[in-house]
BAFI-3210 file (N, C-alpha, C; in Angstrom, 3 decimals, decimal comma, padded with zeros to 6 digits):
// residues 88
n [1|2|3|4|5|6|7|8|9|10|11|12|13|14|15|16|17|18|19|20|21|22|23|24|25|26|27|28|29|30|31|32|33|34|35|36|37|38|39|40|41|42|43|44|45|46|47|48|49|50|51|52|53|54|55|56|57|58|59|60|61|62|63|64|65|66|67|68|69|70|71|72|73|74|75|76|77|78|79|80|81|82|83|84|85|86|87|88]
n.u [008,888|007,195|005,854|005,318|005,291|005,465|007,280|007,114|004,383|001,097|-002,232|000,689|000,699|000,619|000,854|-000,032|000,240|-002,241|-004,543|-006,782|-009,621|-009,820|-008,930|-010,712|-012,900|-011,753|-011,724|-014,395|-015,509|-014,011|-013,180|-010,736|-009,030|-008,116|-007,906|-004,871|-002,178|-001,552|-000,812|-001,308|-004,672|-006,079|-004,993|-002,887|-003,718|-004,073|-003,078|-004,477|-003,123|-004,385|-005,325|-007,783|-007,890|-007,819|-004,238|-003,792|-005,158|-003,517|-000,597|-001,115|-001,931|000,267|001,868|000,676|001,252|003,907|004,236|002,392|004,670|007,262|006,338|006,028|008,563|012,093|012,669|014,853|015,836|013,483|014,536|016,671|015,676|014,259|012,001|009,066|008,074|008,765|006,741|005,837]
n.v [005,131|003,267|003,079|003,910|004,927|005,498|003,825|004,801|004,870|004,433|002,428|000,742|002,354|002,287|003,733|003,436|003,327|003,194|001,442|004,341|003,408|001,243|002,293|003,530|001,885|000,499|002,260|002,609|000,226|-000,604|000,464|001,131|001,589|004,490|007,561|008,944|009,988|013,078|012,596|012,575|011,820|010,806|008,529|007,045|004,948|005,379|002,621|001,181|-000,501|-002,112|-004,986|-005,035|-005,492|-008,450|-010,337|-011,598|-009,384|-006,870|-007,134|-007,926|-005,329|-003,760|-005,288|-004,849|-002,201|-001,529|-002,414|-001,356|001,113|000,051|-000,468|002,056|002,806|003,076|000,676|-000,490|-000,518|-002,042|-004,146|-004,532|-005,028|-007,433|-007,832|-007,722|-010,302|-014,018|-016,526|-019,340]
n.w [-003,470|-001,805|000,497|003,806|007,499|010,471|012,959|015,742|016,218|017,772|017,897|015,185|011,945|008,075|005,247|002,229|-001,195|-003,878|-006,724|-007,251|-007,521|-006,142|-003,731|-002,992|-002,534|-000,722|001,347|001,804|003,236|004,658|008,130|009,074|007,285|006,040|004,014|002,367|005,085|004,722|002,409|-001,062|-001,441|-003,083|-003,909|-002,113|000,372|004,012|006,305|009,448|011,648|013,404|014,588|013,135|010,571|007,903|007,875|005,424|003,729|004,365|003,950|001,115|-000,068|000,421|-001,248|-003,667|-003,395|-003,981|-006,136|-007,426|-007,802|-008,694|-011,100|-012,640|-012,594|-014,515|-017,426|-016,884|-014,478|-013,528|-013,869|-012,200|-010,287|-010,823|-011,187|-012,966|-010,331|-011,144|-011,690|-011,100]
ca.u [008,896|005,943|005,032|005,547|005,190|005,843|007,503|006,361|002,954|001,123|-001,209|001,132|-000,557|001,021|000,623|000,134|-000,180|-003,405|-005,395|-007,665|-010,939|-009,901|-008,897|-012,255|-013,760|-011,490|-012,319|-015,612|-015,095|-012,597|-012,830|-009,306|-008,508|-008,907|-007,183|-003,870|-002,753|-000,574|-000,410|-002,098|-005,585|-006,216|-003,972|-002,663|-004,284|-003,105|-003,853|-004,550|-002,913|-005,502|-005,711|-009,307|-007,720|-007,026|-002,740|-003,573|-005,011|-002,423|000,047|-001,813|-002,089|001,355|002,691|000,359|001,177|004,981|004,130|002,320|005,528|007,895|005,970|006,341|009,846|012,370|012,759|016,584|015,506|012,848|014,923|017,271|014,628|014,188|010,140|007,558|008,534|008,296|005,982|006,241]
ca.v [005,289|002,327|002,535|004,841|004,390|006,455|003,110|004,780|005,239|003,122|001,847|001,307|002,779|001,957|004,481|002,046|003,492|001,703|002,378|005,105|003,029|000,190|002,651|004,456|001,070|-000,319|003,049|001,889|-001,018|-001,542|001,660|001,197|002,100|005,780|008,777|008,954|010,833|014,253|012,350|012,571|011,164|009,911|006,954|006,395|004,662|004,692|001,278|001,169|-001,708|-002,484|-005,958|-005,376|-006,301|-009,519|-010,342|-011,251|-008,107|-005,670|-008,263|-007,731|-004,067|-003,628|-005,640|-004,054|-000,640|-001,789|-003,305|000,303|001,737|-000,336|-000,486|003,091|003,088|002,530|-000,569|-001,092|-000,878|-002,979|-005,951|-004,869|-005,774|-008,980|-007,208|-008,450|-012,094|-014,988|-016,800|-020,806]
ca.w [-002,012|-001,997|002,381|005,564|008,596|012,005|013,823|017,176|016,768|018,791|017,202|014,192|010,637|007,416|004,014|000,374|-003,183|-004,407|-007,468|-006,676|-007,417|-005,268|-002,492|-002,375|-002,213|000,663|002,636|002,238|003,614|006,770|009,498|009,682|005,899|005,245|002,954|003,162|006,125|004,733|000,501|-002,345|-000,889|-004,240|-004,334|-000,879|002,441|005,484|007,309|010,987|012,288|015,232|014,295|012,684|009,561|007,459|007,773|004,141|003,332|004,848|003,022|-000,612|-000,356|000,577|-002,541|-004,356|-003,620|-004,454|-007,291|-008,787|-007,795|-009,265|-012,344|-013,000|-012,906|-016,113|-017,314|-016,003|-013,089|-012,986|-014,643|-011,352|-008,542|-010,604|-011,544|-011,857|-009,826|-012,121|-011,067|-011,509]
c.u [007,431|005,184|006,182|004,794|005,855|006,296|006,620|005,109|002,410|-000,622|-000,585|000,423|000,941|000,281|001,109|-000,192|-001,188|-003,936|-006,300|-009,575|-010,732|-009,343|-010,130|-012,826|-013,211|-011,641|-013,889|-016,198|-014,856|-012,492|-011,013|-008,137|-008,908|-007,700|-005,799|-003,101|-001,081|000,326|-001,431|-003,416|-006,525|-005,854|-003,245|-003,867|-003,645|-004,056|-003,538|-004,080|-003,027|-005,454|-007,119|-008,266|-007,293|-005,337|-003,209|-004,081|-004,234|-001,328|-000,288|-001,722|-000,267|002,382|002,345|000,529|003,170|005,263|003,753|003,220|006,558|007,592|006,050|007,866|010,586|012,689|014,135|015,775|014,779|013,533|016,139|016,867|013,801|012,314|009,935|008,650|008,069|007,863|005,301|005,249]
c.v [004,305|002,387|003,250|004,422|005,487|004,837|003,264|005,514|004,360|003,544|001,815|001,300|002,614|003,015|003,433|003,227|002,702|002,433|003,114|004,622|001,975|001,015|003,345|003,707|000,429|000,844|002,677|001,351|-001,490|000,604|002,012|001,390|003,454|006,510|009,056|009,685|011,735|013,241|012,712|011,746|010,258|008,553|006,886|006,538|004,853|003,701|001,718|-000,071|-002,496|-004,158|-006,376|-005,730|-007,236|-009,464|-010,429|-010,027|-007,197|-006,089|-007,813|-006,070|-003,352|-004,077|-004,939|-002,541|-000,389|-002,136|-001,644|001,504|001,743|-000,067|000,935|003,738|002,285|001,452|-001,372|-001,505|-001,878|-004,708|-005,802|-004,972|-006,932|-008,587|-007,274|-010,032|-012,749|-015,821|-018,514|-021,660]
c.w [-001,791|-000,311|002,901|006,419|009,252|013,042|015,174|017,460|017,515|018,062|015,589|012,677|009,617|006,151|003,420|-000,718|-003,407|-005,626|-006,746|-006,854|-006,402|-003,309|-001,856|-001,707|-000,910|002,110|003,229|003,131|004,679|006,807|009,119|008,652|005,748|004,207|003,883|003,617|005,683|003,157|-000,027|-001,871|-001,809|-004,712|-003,444|000,298|003,378|006,219|008,624|011,512|013,753|015,038|014,034|011,391|009,028|007,461|006,022|003,256|003,466|003,934|000,995|-001,086|-000,149|-000,570|-003,619|-004,723|-004,239|-005,820|-008,604|-008,873|-008,799|-011,744|-013,139|-013,056|-014,255|-016,039|-016,708|-014,942|-012,476|-013,225|-013,059|-010,673|-008,874|-010,684|-013,299|-011,935|-011,172|-010,948|-011,623|-011,284]
res [m|f|a|l|t|a|l|a|r|t|p|l|e|v|s|v|k|c|d|p|e|l|a|a|a|l|r|n|s|y|p|a|i|r|p|g|y|h|l|n|k|r|h|w|n|t|i|t|l|d|g|s|l|p|d|q|l|v|r|d|l|i|e|d|s|y|d|l|v|v|s|g|l|p|k|r|v|q|e|e|l|a|w|p|p|v|v|a]
***
């Protein structure tokens, strides 16, 4: 699991895994990013998608969360997921 959301919530919120130091820095920089709701607050941030965050930042946070989770999976599973992606 690399992201959680309650789809009916308005505004939409999504929780993503994050490097602990980056998680704290993001919380200090953006009011729409706060400690993970009902999650390990050291490793998870909840992002409110209210239009105040740049779209690319949101995409990057989701991608980073995926990478953090997949990096902890067995090599066989990583290979099945074609991770890490080959950059041309």
